N, C-alpha and C positions, 0 to 999 in steps of 0.2 A: 230257440231264443232269437229275438231280433236285435241287430246291431246297426249302427249307422255306417260303420266302416268295417270292411274285411281286409286286413293286411295279410298278404299271402307271400310266403317265401319257400319256393322249391329249393332243395339243397342236395348236394352230393359231395362227400369227402372234403368239406371246407369248414370244419368245425372252428378252426382258428379265426376265420373271418366272420363266420356266422355269429359267434359270441358278441362281437362288437356291433354287428348289424342289429341284433336283437336289443342290445343295450340302448341304441338310439331311439328305439320305439318304446320300450318299457320305461324309459326315463321321462316320457311325456306325461304331463299333468292332465290326463284325460282318461275317461272311463268307457265311453260308448264305442268300443271297438272290439273285434276279435282278432287275434294274431294266430295264424295257422302256419305251421312249418311241416312240409312234406319231405321226409328223408327217403329217397329212392335208392336203397341198397348201399349206403355208405360202408366202406370197409375200414375207415379210421374210427375214432371214438365219438363221432357226431351223435349217434343214437344214444349212447351211454350218457353223454353230456345233456342231451335234451330231456331224458327221463328224470334227471335230477332237478330240473327247473320246476318251480311251483308258483305260478302266477295265475290269477283268476281269469285273465283274458287269453291265456296261451293254450293252444290245442296242438299237440304233436300227433302226426299220423305217419303211417308207413304203408305204402301200396303193397298189395299181396305179392306182386312180382316186381322185379327190377324194370323200371321204365326208362325210356330214352328221355332226353331233356324236354323235348316238346310234349311228349306224353305226360310227363310229370306236371308240366304247365297246365295241360288240359285237365288232368286229374284234380289239381288243387283248386282251380276256379270252380269246379263242380261242388266243392265243399263249402263255398262261401255262402253266408247267410246275411251279410250286410247289404245295405242299400247301395253302397259304393264299394268298388273293388280297387285295391292298390296292390299290384304284384311287383315285388322288387327282388333284385338279385341278392345272393347270400354274401356278397362282399360290398353291397351298397348300404344306404341308410337314409334316414330322414333328418331334417334340420329341426332346431328348437321351435316350439309353437306350431308344429306341423298341422295338427288337427284344427287348432284355432284358425289358422290361415285358410284352410280349406273350408271350414264353416263360414268364414266371412265371404269367401267367393260364392259359395252356394246361396247364401242369404242375398247377395247382390244380384245374382243371376239364377233365380229359382228354376228356370226352364232348362238349364244346362244339362247335358248328358256326358260331356267329356271335357276334361281339364288338362292342359299342358302347362308345365312350369319349367322355368330355368333351373339348372342344377349346379351344385358345386362339384368339383372333381377331386378325388383323393387317390393317390398312387401308392399302393401297398409296396412292400419291399420286393426287390428283385425284378423290377420292370425297366431297369435302366437301358436295356437293349433297344427299346422303342421310345422311351420317354425321358431319357437322361436321369438326372438326380432329383427332378421335381417331386414334391410330396403333396402339395395342396395348391389348387387353383380355385379361388372363390371370389366371385365378383357380384357385389350387391350395389347396383348402380341405378336401379329403377324400381318403383312400386307399381308400375302400370299394370292394370288388369283390363283386357279388352276382349271383345267378341270377334272371332275371325271366321271367314267363309271357308267351309271345309273343302269344297271342290276346287276353289282357287288354290288352296294350300296343296292339294294333291298334285295339281298341275305344276305348281312352283317346285314341288319336290322332284318331279321328273326332270325339270329344267335345271336343277341344281341351285335355284335361288333360295329355297328353303332346304334345311337339313333335317335329320331325324330329331335334332334337339329343338325344333320349332313346332312340332305337331304332337297331338296326343297319341299315346300308345298304351297297350295293356302290358306295361313294364315300367321300370324305374323312370320317373318324371311324369307319369300319367296317372290320373284319377278318373275312373270310368264307372258310370252308373250300371249297376247289375242288370237293370231292365234292358239296357242297350246291348250288353253282352248276350243276354237271353234272346233278344230279337235277332241278332246276327246268327246265333246258333240255330235258331228255328229255320232260318233261310239257308242254312249251310249243312244240312244232313246231321243236325244236332251236334256239330263240332265247331268250336270257335276257330281253332288253328288249322290251316290247310297248307302249311309250309314249315320247314325246319328252321327258317329264319324268322323266329317268333316276333321280334320287335317290328320289323318292317311289314310283316304280314298284318299284324294288328293295326298298324298305322293306316294301311290301305283299307282294311275292313271298317275301321271306325270313321275315316274320312268319307268313305263311300256311303255309309249308312246315315250320317248326320248332315244337317244343313250348315251347322256352325259349331264351334267349340270356344271355350274360354282360355285365353292365354295369360299366364301370370309371369311377369318378368322378375319377381322376387324369387330367389332360389328357395325351393322347398325340399329338395332331395340332394343326397350325395350319390354320385355315380363313382363306384370304386373300380379300380383296375388292378388286377392281381395276375400273378404268373399263370394261374389256372383259369382265368376268365375265358368264357366261351367265345368271345369276340376276337381272341388272339389266334392268328394263323388259321389253320383249317380245323380247329377244335370243334366248332359248331357242327361240322360234318361228322367228325369222329364221335361226338356225343349223341348223334342221331342216326346211327347205323341201324339197318334192319327195321326201319319204320314201315308202316302200312303204305300202300301205293298212293293214297290221296295226299300224303305228306311229302312224297318225293318230288324232286325237281320236275318242272313241267315238260322239259325237252324243247320248249320254244326259245330258250336262251341257251347258248353254249355253256356247258358245265365248266369248262376252263375259264370262260369269262366271268361266270358267276363266282368262282372261287378267288378272283383277284381282290375283291372287296371294294366294289364301286357302288356308291349309293344309288345312282339312277338305275343301274342294272338290278339291284335288289328290289327297288320299287316296281320295275317292270315285271320281274318274275312274280312278285306278290300279286300284281294285277292279273297275270295269267292264271294264277292259282285260285283266285277268288271265284267261287262257283256261280255267283249271280250278278256280278258287276256288269254294267251296260256295255254294249258292243263298242261304243265310242272309245272307251279306255283300252280296248284290245285292237284298235284300228292300226293301220300301217303308219299313219302320221305320228301317232303317239309313240310307237316303237322306234321310229326314225329319230324323233326328238330325244328319246332316252339314249340312243346310240351316239348321237351328236354330242350330248352332254357328257357321256362316258369318254368319248374321244378327247374332248377338251379337258376333262378332269385328268386323264392320264398324261396328256401333253404338258399340263401346267404343274404337275406334282413335283415338288422338290425332294420329298422324303420317299425315294424309291425303295428304301428298305422297309417301308410299311406295306408294300404289296404282300398280300397273304399267300401268294403262290410264287414259286421260284421262276419268274419270267422277267425278261428285260422289257424296258419301255417299248421298244420297237416291236417286240413280239406281241405285246398286248394290243398295240395299235393295229397290227396286222390282223389279230383275232377279231377286233371290232369291225374292221373293213370286210372280213370274210362273212360276218353275220349280216352286214348290210347287203352284200351281194347275194347271200343265200336267201334273204327275204325279198329279193327283187326290188330294193329301194332305188330310187333315182339318184345316181351319183351327182348329177348336176344340182339337184335339190339338197343333197347332203352338203356339198361344198358351199352353197349359198347360206344354208342354215349354220354351218360351221363358222363362216365369216360373221354372221349375225351374233352368234354366241360370243365370239371374241370381243366384239364391240360392247355387248351387254356386260361381259365379265370385267372389262376395263371400267365401265360406268359403276359397277358394283364396288370395285376396288376404291374408286374415288369416294363413293358414298361411305364405305367402311372407314376410310381415313377421316372423314368429317365426324363420324360417330365416335371414333376413338378420341379425336380431339375434344369433342363435347364431353365425353366421359371423363377425360383428364381434367378439364375445367370444373366439372361437377364435383369431382373428388377434392379438388383444391378449395372450392368455394363453400362446399357443404360437407365438411369433414365429419360432422356429427351424425349426418343422415346417410351418407353413402361411403362405401369403402371397398377395398379389395385386398385379398391376401394371396400372394403368389410366393411360395417359399419351398426351399429344399431342406429345411431344418426339421429332420425327423425327431430330434430330441424335443423340440417345442410342440410338434404336431404328431405324436406317436400313434394316434388312433382316431377313428371317427368320433367316439364319445368325447375325447379330449378336445378335438376341433369344435364340437358343439358347445362345450363349456366356454371356450375362448370367444366364439361368435356370440353366444348368448350374453356374455358379459359386455361385449362391445355394443350390442343392440339395446341393452338396458341402461347405457350411460345417459 
């Protein structure tokens, strides 16, 4: 059967969050989609819960054997029959009018193959160690929809100008055409993912394969953070032990450095893992730029408790310098680029200040059109579906 959208949710032992994630999708007033949940060997009551659900759009599947996280991702995208694929985490969600908003984007840009959208953030209980008491961070400050150059965006990601929140991925915040996924697989030994860092790898694969993508500044997704999120600490490595060789780290980047949690290093490793990306992206100048960006990132971080590995700032900076020397990069060029990065970072800070000022004025002048919610009140915002009801009510005023 043909569907316009395939909503895919790989899950493992997170029935508590999965229930609310499913609710944000099943509550949508829309019919032309399939919702597939793949439970890879949960030992809690996830499978029992799923078997009791009875919705015409819902399909639950269980792989024949326990799969690692990335293997479950690959498994579930192979089940999709929709024209568009949306893969989200089992503690994430979608916002009200999700499908209608995507329909409008596709109608406006019929040639698009990849869509990236802004997201709201929801912090489930027991994550105060990293995020304090915050519960919800939702900012609806723009309706802008624009077409963006993919290669420029990949370059900006390596420089730290763009983040993972700015570009399309085959994960929460991205909507990807199935024909694009199939095209990438055909060029990649019939596998989409070639790295255990699924989100970053998918960003590189999509940006490499497309000329442009559409960016939507209106939030369409919820990104949930829970105690068991794979992005916390070294869980992504623990969830992907004993994978096949083509999924393991390339060896071109220090494993220690990779485990710190630096965006530019994740992007660089994903480039090394891509089986058909052009040699330019694997050149010495690109790797040097990534290391310079990483060096600046670590130097400027205030939240050192967010390092994923138990190393001090000076130890991480030393590891970056060791990588630069190991790859025979010019130290003179490194210091010149490092100085340039500091200047650019200061300009970005000034730009961001003006953006924040503009957004503040926009909220004051256009209260009925734009708003934000930043709260630590879990009683008022107890779950993603509850947040959706509140936001839907505000949007319909």
